[in-house]
C-alpha positions as CSV (number, residue, x, y, z in Angstrom):
1,X,0.2,-19.0,-15.6
2,X,-0.8,-20.4,-12.1
3,X,1.1,-23.6,-12.7
4,X,4.5,-23.4,-10.7
5,X,3.5,-19.9,-9.5
6,X,3.6,-18.6,-6.0
7,X,0.4,-16.9,-5.1
8,X,-0.5,-14.7,-2.1
9,X,-4.3,-14.0,-1.1
10,X,-4.8,-11.1,1.3
11,X,-7.7,-11.7,3.5
12,X,-7.4,-15.3,2.3
13,X,-9.5,-16.9,5.1
14,X,-12.7,-15.1,3.8
15,X,-15.3,-16.8,1.6
16,X,-13.6,-15.7,-1.6
17,X,-10.1,-16.7,-0.5
18,X,-11.1,-20.2,0.5
19,X,-13.1,-20.7,-2.8
20,X,-10.1,-19.2,-4.9
21,X,-7.5,-21.6,-3.0
22,X,-9.8,-24.5,-3.6
23,X,-10.1,-23.8,-7.2
24,X,-6.2,-23.2,-7.6
25,X,-5.6,-26.5,-6.1
26,X,-8.2,-28.3,-8.1
27,X,-7.1,-27.0,-11.6
28,X,-3.5,-26.1,-11.4
29,X,-0.1,-26.9,-9.8
30,X,0.9,-23.7,-7.9
31,X,4.4,-23.8,-6.3
32,X,2.9,-22.1,-3.1
33,X,-0.5,-20.6,-2.1
34,X,0.1,-18.0,0.7
35,X,-2.8,-17.1,2.8
36,X,-2.3,-13.7,4.5
37,X,-4.8,-12.6,7.2
38,X,-4.9,-11.4,10.7
39,X,-7.2,-14.1,12.3
40,X,-5.3,-17.1,13.8
41,X,-8.5,-19.1,14.4
42,X,-9.6,-18.8,10.7
43,X,-6.2,-19.7,9.5
44,X,-6.1,-22.8,11.9
45,X,-9.5,-23.8,10.6
46,X,-8.5,-23.3,7.0
47,X,-5.4,-25.3,7.6
48,X,-7.5,-28.2,8.5
49,X,-9.3,-28.1,5.2
50,X,-6.3,-27.0,3.0
51,X,-3.3,-29.0,4.4
52,X,-1.5,-29.8,1.3
53,X,2.4,-29.1,1.1
54,X,1.7,-26.0,-1.3
55,X,-0.1,-24.0,1.5
56,X,1.5,-21.5,3.7
57,X,-0.3,-19.4,6.3
58,X,1.1,-15.8,7.4
59,X,-0.7,-14.0,10.2
60,X,-0.6,-10.3,9.4
61,X,-2.6,-7.3,8.8
62,X,-2.7,-5.4,5.4
63,X,-2.2,-2.2,7.7
64,X,1.4,-3.6,8.5
65,X,3.5,-2.8,5.4
66,X,6.6,-4.5,7.0
67,X,4.9,-7.8,7.4
68,X,3.3,-7.6,3.9
69,X,6.6,-7.0,2.3
70,X,8.0,-10.0,4.2
71,X,5.0,-12.2,3.1
72,X,5.3,-11.2,-0.6
73,X,9.0,-12.2,-0.9
74,X,9.2,-14.6,-3.9
75,X,5.4,-14.0,-4.8
76,X,4.4,-14.0,-8.6
77,X,0.8,-13.2,-8.1
78,X,-1.3,-11.2,-5.6
79,X,-5.1,-11.2,-5.0
80,X,-6.0,-8.4,-2.8
81,X,-9.3,-9.5,-1.1
82,X,-8.8,-8.0,2.4
83,X,-11.2,-5.4,3.3
84,X,-13.7,-4.0,5.8
85,X,-17.0,-4.5,4.1
86,X,-19.9,-4.0,6.4
87,X,-21.6,-0.8,5.4
88,X,-23.1,0.5,8.6
89,X,-20.1,-0.6,10.6
90,X,-18.0,1.6,8.3
91,X,-20.3,4.6,8.8
92,X,-19.9,4.4,12.5
93,X,-16.2,3.5,12.4
94,X,-14.8,5.5,9.5
95,X,-11.2,5.6,10.3
96,X,-11.0,1.9,10.9
97,X,-12.3,1.5,7.4
98,X,-10.1,3.9,5.9
99,X,-6.9,2.3,7.7
100,X,-7.7,-1.1,6.1
101,X,-9.3,-0.3,2.7
102,X,-7.1,2.7,2.0
103,X,-3.9,2.5,3.8
104,X,-4.1,-1.2,3.4
105,X,-4.1,-0.9,-0.4
106,X,-1.2,1.4,-0.3
107,X,0.8,-1.1,1.6
108,X,-0.2,-4.0,-0.8
109,X,1.0,-1.8,-3.7
110,X,4.4,-0.8,-2.1
111,X,5.0,-4.5,-1.0
112,X,4.3,-5.7,-4.6
113,X,6.7,-3.2,-6.1
114,X,9.4,-3.8,-3.5
115,X,9.3,-7.6,-4.3
116,X,8.8,-7.3,-8.1
117,X,5.5,-9.2,-8.0
118,X,4.3,-10.0,-11.7
119,X,0.7,-9.2,-11.4
120,X,-1.8,-7.9,-8.7
121,X,-5.7,-7.9,-8.8
122,X,-7.5,-6.0,-6.2
123,X,-11.3,-6.9,-5.5
124,X,-13.7,-4.0,-5.7
125,X,-17.3,-3.7,-5.3
126,X,-20.2,-2.1,-7.0
127,X,-20.5,0.3,-3.9
128,X,-17.3,2.0,-5.2
129,X,-19.2,3.5,-8.3
130,X,-20.8,6.7,-7.4
131,X,-20.3,6.0,-3.6
132,X,-22.7,7.3,-1.1
133,X,-21.4,5.3,1.9
134,X,-17.9,5.4,3.4
135,X,-17.1,1.7,2.6
136,X,-17.9,2.5,-1.1
137,X,-15.7,5.7,-0.9
138,X,-12.9,3.8,0.5
139,X,-13.1,1.3,-2.3
140,X,-13.3,3.9,-4.9
141,X,-9.8,5.4,-3.4
142,X,-8.5,1.8,-3.4
143,X,-9.4,1.4,-7.0
144,X,-7.7,4.6,-7.9
145,X,-4.7,3.6,-5.9
146,X,-4.3,0.4,-7.9
147,X,-4.8,1.8,-11.3
148,X,-2.2,4.6,-10.6
149,X,0.2,2.0,-9.2
150,X,0.8,1.1,-12.9
151,X,2.4,4.6,-13.3
152,X,4.5,4.2,-10.2
153,X,5.8,0.9,-11.4
154,X,7.2,2.6,-14.4
155,X,9.3,0.2,-16.4
156,X,9.3,-2.6,-13.6
157,X,7.3,-5.6,-14.6
158,X,4.8,-5.3,-11.8
159,X,1.2,-4.5,-13.3
160,X,-2.2,-3.8,-11.3
161,X,-5.7,-4.2,-12.2
162,X,-9.0,-4.0,-10.4
163,X,-12.1,-6.5,-10.5
164,X,-15.4,-5.0,-9.6
165,X,-18.7,-6.9,-9.0
166,X,-21.9,-7.2,-7.0
167,X,-23.4,-9.1,-4.1
168,X,-21.9,-12.7,-3.9
169,X,-24.6,-15.3,-3.0
170,X,-24.1,-16.9,0.3
171,X,-20.8,-15.0,1.3
172,X,-20.2,-14.3,4.8
173,X,-22.3,-11.3,6.1
174,X,-24.6,-11.3,2.9
175,X,-28.3,-11.4,2.7
176,X,-28.8,-15.0,1.9
177,X,-27.1,-16.4,5.1
178,X,-28.9,-13.7,7.2
179,X,-32.2,-14.8,5.7
180,X,-31.4,-18.6,6.2
181,X,-30.7,-17.8,9.8
182,X,-33.9,-16.1,10.5
183,X,-35.8,-18.9,8.6
184,X,-34.1,-21.6,10.6
185,X,-35.1,-19.8,13.9
186,X,-38.7,-19.9,13.0
187,X,-39.2,-16.4,11.6
188,X,-42.7,-15.8,10.2
189,X,-41.6,-12.7,8.3
190,X,-38.4,-11.4,6.4
191,X,-37.2,-8.0,6.9
192,X,-36.9,-5.9,3.6
193,X,-35.4,-2.5,3.6
194,X,-37.4,-1.3,0.4
195,X,-39.5,-3.3,-1.8
196,X,-38.1,-1.5,-4.9
197,X,-34.3,-2.5,-4.0
198,X,-32.3,-4.4,-6.6
199,X,-28.8,-5.9,-6.5
200,X,-26.4,-7.4,-8.9
201,X,-26.1,-11.1,-8.3
202,X,-23.0,-13.5,-8.8
203,X,-22.0,-16.9,-7.3
204,X,-18.8,-17.3,-5.4
205,X,-17.4,-19.5,-8.1
206,X,-18.4,-17.4,-10.9
207,X,-16.5,-14.4,-9.0
208,X,-13.4,-16.6,-8.7
209,X,-13.5,-17.8,-12.4
210,X,-13.7,-14.2,-13.5
211,X,-10.7,-13.0,-11.4
212,X,-8.7,-16.0,-12.6
213,X,-9.6,-15.2,-16.3
214,X,-8.6,-11.4,-15.8
215,X,-5.1,-12.4,-14.8
216,X,-4.7,-13.6,-18.3
217,X,-6.7,-10.6,-19.9
218,X,-5.0,-7.8,-18.0
219,X,-2.3,-5.2,-19.3
220,X,-2.6,-3.1,-16.2
221,X,-4.8,-0.4,-15.2
222,X,-8.2,-1.8,-16.0
223,X,-11.2,-2.1,-14.0
224,X,-13.0,-5.3,-15.1
225,X,-16.8,-5.7,-14.6
226,X,-18.7,-8.9,-15.4
227,X,-21.9,-8.9,-17.1
228,X,-24.2,-10.5,-14.4
229,X,-27.9,-10.7,-13.6
230,X,-29.9,-8.4,-11.0
231,X,-32.3,-9.5,-8.4
232,X,-35.1,-7.9,-6.7
233,X,-34.9,-8.4,-2.8
234,X,-38.5,-9.0,-2.5
235,X,-38.1,-12.0,-5.2
236,X,-35.2,-13.2,-3.2
237,X,-37.2,-13.5,0.0
238,X,-40.0,-15.2,-1.9
239,X,-37.5,-17.6,-3.5
240,X,-36.1,-18.6,-0.1
241,X,-39.6,-18.9,1.6
242,X,-42.5,-18.8,-0.7
243,X,-45.5,-17.0,0.7
244,X,-43.7,-15.5,3.6
245,X,-44.5,-12.1,4.9
246,X,-42.2,-9.2,4.2
247,X,-41.7,-6.5,6.6
248,X,-40.5,-3.2,5.2
249,X,-37.9,-1.7,7.6
250,X,-36.4,1.2,5.7
251,X,-32.9,1.7,4.2
252,X,-30.0,1.2,6.5
253,X,-27.3,4.1,6.8
254,X,-25.2,4.3,3.7
255,X,-27.4,2.0,1.5
256,X,-28.7,2.5,-2.1
257,X,-31.8,1.4,-3.8
258,X,-29.9,0.3,-6.9
259,X,-26.1,-0.4,-7.4
260,X,-24.0,0.7,-10.2
261,X,-21.0,-0.9,-11.7
262,X,-20.2,1.4,-14.7
263,X,-21.1,4.9,-13.9
264,X,-22.3,7.1,-16.7
265,X,-19.5,9.6,-16.1
266,X,-17.1,6.8,-17.0
267,X,-18.9,5.9,-20.2
268,X,-16.2,7.6,-22.4
269,X,-13.8,5.2,-20.7
270,X,-16.0,2.0,-20.9
271,X,-15.5,-0.9,-23.3
272,X,-18.0,-3.6,-23.8
273,X,-16.8,-7.2,-24.3
274,X,-18.8,-10.4,-24.9
275,X,-19.2,-11.1,-21.2
276,X,-17.8,-8.1,-19.5
277,X,-17.0,-4.5,-19.5
278,X,-13.6,-2.8,-18.9
279,X,-13.2,0.6,-17.5
280,X,-9.9,2.1,-19.0
281,X,-7.6,4.3,-16.8
282,X,-8.5,7.8,-16.6
283,X,-5.0,8.8,-16.6
284,X,-2.2,8.3,-19.2
285,X,0.7,6.1,-18.0
286,X,4.1,7.4,-19.2
287,X,5.6,3.9,-19.8
288,X,2.5,1.9,-20.8
289,X,0.7,3.1,-24.0
290,X,-1.7,0.3,-24.4
291,X,-4.9,0.0,-26.5
292,X,-7.2,-1.6,-24.1
293,X,-9.8,-2.5,-26.8
294,X,-7.9,-5.7,-27.3
295,X,-6.6,-7.6,-24.3
296,X,-3.8,-10.1,-23.7
297,X,-5.7,-13.0,-25.0
298,X,-6.9,-11.2,-28.1
299,X,-10.6,-10.5,-27.1
300,X,-11.9,-7.4,-28.6
301,X,-14.2,-4.8,-27.1
302,X,-16.1,-1.8,-28.4
303,X,-16.9,1.6,-26.8
304,X,-20.3,2.0,-25.1
305,X,-22.6,4.8,-26.1
306,X,-22.0,8.1,-24.2
307,X,-24.0,8.1,-21.0
308,X,-24.2,4.5,-20.7
309,X,-24.7,3.3,-17.1
310,X,-24.7,-0.4,-15.8
311,X,-27.2,-0.1,-13.2
312,X,-28.8,-2.9,-11.2
313,X,-32.3,-1.5,-11.4
314,X,-32.1,-1.1,-15.4
315,X,-30.2,-4.3,-16.0
316,X,-31.7,-6.1,-19.1
317,X,-31.3,-9.4,-17.2
318,X,-33.3,-10.1,-14.1
319,X,-33.4,-13.6,-12.2
320,X,-37.1,-14.7,-11.7
321,X,-38.0,-16.5,-8.4
322,X,-37.3,-20.1,-9.8
323,X,-33.9,-19.0,-11.1
324,X,-33.0,-17.5,-7.8
325,X,-33.8,-20.6,-5.9
326,X,-31.9,-22.7,-8.3
327,X,-28.9,-20.3,-8.0
328,X,-29.1,-20.1,-4.3
329,X,-29.1,-24.0,-4.1
330,X,-26.2,-24.2,-6.6
331,X,-24.1,-21.8,-4.5
332,X,-24.6,-24.0,-1.4
333,X,-22.7,-26.8,-3.3
334,X,-19.8,-24.8,-4.4
């Protein structure tokens, strides 16, 4: 699928975009990999690392529909990774978050349809499930836009799907680099918002591999959710610095104790596969009558029990301190 394909990544200079690009170039022979982002310095730095003939770098913002439409000319596959993601910043700057995460999603959809892109996957977040913060609310709206876009496409070939997962180990702005910085600066304690707090945990490469696989699986309209372990934030601190003092500082604006990836209210739409869940569209597509219980590569899923909720605090799989330390170490080498 990716051999001889032209692929565009919005927000391509971020942690995910760089790892996705690295994986594409290592495993496949794409015709073009287009990095679309608004930061010229990050593009310059990425070009020093990825300077092969397949690479293209477009400066542009997802808020700019005209520029997006130009960039998607001749593109087969789009990964939409661009977003404003910082939860407290979104609480204090709501309209900026809305412009990028909602209006930007609409622009990606419009540009993909205008250019006849084959497949589009948008990256989502566990914070989009039963959101309590603005960032999660904007990503829920984005998810709804990408699902409904399959109806807008009609009989055109373009199909859209969503991938939703949790905290990425070591990604920019996440807790692991934050703790590492404090420890490197000689901190004698680590700040913990609440000792009960849990999060879903996935490495960057696992996230990339999941997205790659779902391009093969997708019919259009699905929200794909991986089965991944949870962590206790107090265990994370212990894994990073055994015996260190933990200082409880309280939950930040817009933060939850536990995250959800498959809400109970969507249990009637949720299918369980061997290593992932699929949340089916809540709307009927007029030109796509699909049985999502079997995907494009013939994997089969079964309905979950009514009321099922995939919650980081009730996850049957938690990483212990030794597993956390090993996973963090592995993530540094990816």
